[in-house]
C-alpha positions in Angstrom: 116.1 103.5 -7.7 115.8 105.4 -10.9 115.2 104.0 -14.3 118.1 106.0 -15.7 120.6 104.4 -13.3 121.3 101.2 -15.3 124.3 99.5 -16.8 125.3 100.4 -20.4 125.4 98.0 -23.2 129.0 97.8 -24.5 130.1 98.0 -28.1 131.5 94.5 -27.7 128.0 93.1 -26.6 126.4 94.8 -29.6 129.0 93.5 -32.1 128.8 90.0 -30.6 125.0 90.0 -30.9 125.3 91.1 -34.6 127.9 88.5 -35.3 125.8 85.7 -33.7 122.7 86.6 -35.7 124.6 86.9 -39.0 126.5 83.6 -38.3 123.1 81.8 -38.1 122.4 83.1 -41.6 125.5 81.4 -43.0 125.3 78.1 -41.2 121.8 77.1 -42.1 119.6 74.6 -44.0 120.3 72.4 -45.9 123.8 72.1 -44.5 123.8 72.9 -40.8 121.8 73.3 -37.6 123.2 75.9 -35.3 123.0 75.3 -31.6 123.8 78.0 -29.0 126.1 77.1 -26.2 124.9 78.9 -23.1 125.9 76.9 -20.1 129.6 77.2 -18.9 130.8 77.1 -22.5 134.5 77.3 -21.7 135.0 79.3 -25.0 132.5 77.6 -27.2 129.8 80.0 -28.4 128.1 78.0 -31.0 127.9 74.4 -32.1 127.2 73.5 -35.7 125.7 70.1 -36.7 126.0 68.9 -40.2 122.8 67.8 -41.9 123.1 65.1 -44.6 120.7 63.5 -47.2 119.9 66.8 -48.8 118.9 68.4 -45.5 116.7 65.6 -44.3 119.0 63.9 -41.7 120.7 65.5 -38.7 124.0 63.6 -38.4 125.3 64.4 -34.9 128.5 65.4 -36.7 129.4 68.6 -34.9 132.0 71.3 -34.6 132.4 74.0 -32.0 132.8 77.6 -32.9 134.6 80.3 -30.8 133.1 83.5 -32.1 134.9 86.9 -31.9 133.9 90.3 -33.3 135.4 93.7 -33.3 135.2 97.1 -34.9 139.0 97.3 -35.2 140.7 97.7 -38.6 142.9 94.9 -39.9 146.7 95.1 -39.9 148.4 96.5 -42.9 148.5 93.1 -44.6 144.7 92.8 -44.3 144.8 90.2 -41.5 142.7 90.5 -38.4 144.3 89.2 -35.2 142.7 88.1 -31.9 144.3 86.6 -28.9 143.0 83.4 -27.3 144.2 81.3 -24.4 146.3 78.2 -25.1 143.9 76.3 -22.9 140.9 77.3 -25.1 142.8 76.0 -28.1 143.4 72.7 -26.4 139.7 72.5 -25.5 138.6 73.2 -29.1 140.9 70.6 -30.7 139.2 67.9 -28.7 136.4 68.2 -31.2 137.7 67.8 -34.7 136.8 70.4 -37.2 136.2 73.2 -34.6 136.7 76.8 -35.7 137.6 80.2 -34.6 135.4 82.7 -36.4 135.9 86.5 -36.5 133.4 89.1 -37.6 134.6 92.5 -38.7 131.8 94.9 -37.9 133.0 97.7 -40.2 133.4 95.4 -43.2 130.4 93.2 -42.3 132.5 90.2 -43.1 133.3 86.9 -41.4 136.8 85.2 -41.4 137.7 81.8 -40.0 140.5 79.6 -38.9 140.4 75.8 -38.1 141.5 75.2 -34.5 143.4 72.1 -35.7 145.5 74.2 -38.1 146.2 76.8 -35.4 147.2 74.0 -33.0 149.6 72.5 -35.6 151.1 75.9 -36.2 151.5 76.5 -32.5 153.3 73.1 -32.0 155.7 73.9 -34.9 156.5 77.3 -33.5 157.0 76.6 -29.8 159.0 73.8 -28.2 157.2 71.4 -25.9 159.0 73.0 -22.9 157.7 76.5 -23.8 154.0 77.0 -23.1 152.7 80.3 -24.3 149.6 81.3 -22.3 148.0 83.2 -25.1 148.1 82.6 -28.9 147.4 85.1 -31.6 144.8 83.8 -34.1 145.4 85.5 -37.5 142.3 85.6 -39.7 142.5 86.0 -43.4 140.2 83.3 -44.9 136.8 84.8 -45.7 133.8 82.8 -44.4 131.1 82.9 -47.0 128.6 80.4 -48.5 131.3 78.6 -50.5 133.6 78.2 -47.5 130.6 77.0 -45.4 130.0 74.3 -48.0 133.7 73.3 -47.8 133.5 73.2 -44.0 130.4 70.9 -44.3 132.3 68.6 -46.7 135.4 68.6 -44.4 133.4 67.7 -41.3 131.7 64.8 -43.1 135.1 63.6 -44.3 136.7 63.9 -40.9 134.0 61.8 -39.2 133.7 59.3 -42.0 137.3 58.3 -41.5 137.1 57.9 -37.7 
């Protein structure tokens, strides 16, 4: 065995590590606790838990995040696209408020899409008899401090009406 005969770290692994680290910087106190999903996640990379009472109380109000990253350029209209399995979408919508998040490595920018909105769009596009195996997620909404605050409010509202 030689120390030089080892696997190489892919660009995807590097960009995913960068995205995870930066995502923690967005979803933080006093609004969220970030929990890593490591065991057989079925497409959930991170779980966010809303904190209430000015950051004093964990609420157990949670949303799942499927995190994607890439060094690719956006389409001409500025939208980033990523393909996900229909089954993954079905899995995410079982937890209201769950998100798909995309990190553009060159732009150092996050974008997001609610899984519920994508599911609604999918159901309006395809008939019940036609099941598409993969769905294209188009990302154009920027994920920043303001949108994280809106996500927090949305999660609290979703669960306060349940």
